C-alpha positions in Angstrom: 68.5 -142.5 -99.9 67.0 -139.0 -100.1 64.8 -136.8 -102.1 66.3 -133.1 -102.9 62.7 -130.8 -102.1 61.6 -126.9 -103.0 58.9 -125.4 -102.1 58.1 -122.3 -103.6 55.8 -119.4 -103.5 55.9 -116.2 -106.2 57.0 -114.1 -102.9 60.1 -116.8 -101.3 61.6 -119.7 -101.2 59.3 -121.6 -98.0 61.7 -124.3 -97.3 64.2 -126.1 -99.4 66.8 -129.4 -98.1 66.8 -133.0 -98.9 64.0 -135.4 -97.1 63.2 -139.3 -96.7 59.1 -138.3 -98.4 57.3 -135.9 -98.9 53.4 -136.2 -98.0 51.1 -133.9 -99.9 47.6 -134.0 -100.9 46.8 -134.1 -104.6 43.8 -132.9 -106.3 42.4 -136.9 -106.5 43.8 -137.7 -102.6 47.1 -138.0 -100.7 50.3 -139.5 -102.2 53.9 -139.9 -101.0 56.6 -139.1 -103.1 60.0 -141.4 -102.1 63.5 -141.8 -103.7 63.2 -143.1 -106.7 59.8 -141.9 -108.1 58.5 -141.8 -111.8 58.4 -138.6 -112.7 54.8 -137.1 -112.2 53.0 -133.8 -112.1 49.6 -133.1 -109.8 48.0 -130.5 -108.5 47.3 -129.9 -105.2 44.5 -129.5 -102.8 44.8 -126.3 -99.9 46.5 -129.0 -96.7 49.2 -129.4 -95.0 52.5 -131.4 -96.7 54.2 -132.8 -94.5 57.8 -133.5 -94.9 59.9 -136.2 -93.1 64.0 -134.8 -93.4 66.7 -137.1 -93.2 66.9 -136.9 -89.2 63.5 -138.8 -89.7 61.3 -135.6 -88.1 58.9 -134.6 -89.9 58.3 -130.9 -91.1 55.0 -129.6 -91.3 53.1 -126.7 -94.0 50.5 -125.9 -95.3 49.6 -125.5 -99.1 47.1 -123.0 -100.3 47.2 -125.8 -103.6 49.4 -125.2 -106.7 51.3 -128.3 -108.0 53.8 -130.4 -106.9 56.2 -131.8 -109.3 58.5 -134.7 -109.2 61.2 -135.6 -111.8 64.0 -138.3 -111.1 67.4 -137.7 -113.1 70.4 -139.9 -113.1 69.3 -141.3 -109.5 67.6 -138.0 -107.8 64.6 -137.6 -107.1 63.7 -133.6 -107.0 60.2 -132.6 -106.0 58.8 -128.9 -106.7 56.2 -128.0 -104.7 54.9 -124.8 -106.0 52.3 -122.5 -104.7 50.0 -119.5 -104.8 51.2 -119.3 -100.7 52.5 -121.5 -98.8 53.4 -121.3 -94.6 55.5 -123.4 -92.3 53.9 -124.6 -89.3 55.8 -122.7 -87.1 55.1 -119.3 -89.1 51.6 -119.8 -88.5 49.0 -117.7 -86.5 47.3 -120.2 -84.5 45.0 -117.9 -83.1 44.4 -115.9 -86.3 43.5 -119.8 -88.1 41.3 -119.9 -85.6 39.6 -116.7 -86.2 39.5 -117.6 -89.4 37.7 -121.0 -89.1 34.5 -119.1 -87.4 33.8 -116.3 -89.5 34.3 -118.6 -92.4 31.5 -120.8 -91.3 28.9 -118.6 -89.7 29.5 -116.5 -93.7 28.4 -120.6 -94.6 25.8 -120.7 -92.5 24.6 -117.0 -92.1 24.3 -116.5 -95.9 24.0 -120.3 -97.4 20.7 -119.6 -99.4 22.3 -115.7 -100.8 25.3 -116.1 -101.7 26.1 -116.5 -105.3 28.3 -119.8 -106.8 31.2 -117.8 -106.3 30.8 -116.6 -103.4 30.5 -119.6 -101.6 33.6 -121.6 -103.4 35.9 -118.4 -101.8 33.8 -118.4 -98.5 34.4 -122.8 -98.7 38.1 -121.7 -100.0 38.3 -119.7 -96.6 37.9 -122.4 -94.5 39.7 -124.7 -96.2 43.0 -122.5 -95.3 42.2 -122.1 -92.2 41.5 -125.8 -91.3 44.2 -127.0 -93.2 46.5 -123.9 -90.9 45.3 -125.0 -87.3 46.0 -129.2 -88.8 49.4 -128.4 -89.7 50.0 -125.6 -86.7 48.1 -127.8 -84.2 
């Protein structure tokens, strides 16, 4: 049995199709979705998203938070990933992600005592986004 999957952002549908399973990182930890999963709504972390397609190949993407919503009706399971930003691994500029990671690390290390909490949170989020992109594209 398969799962119908839709990965969307406000700008576009990043990917849709059928899959054997979806593995995502929620705010409370990693979770896997298979056909027949109970309905669920989870807040996602900034992290890679893995989708095992019907043929058994793995599709990698990265999401910048958002939500994962699972519905199951009449024997059909659907997973909707709704994110502010999402990219497939093949769309990621790996060099740019590495540069963003280095810049975020320098910003956090050199300004840690002078940055306001909101600026620290922003720098940590930028670092998490860069690390997730490197992981997905790597």
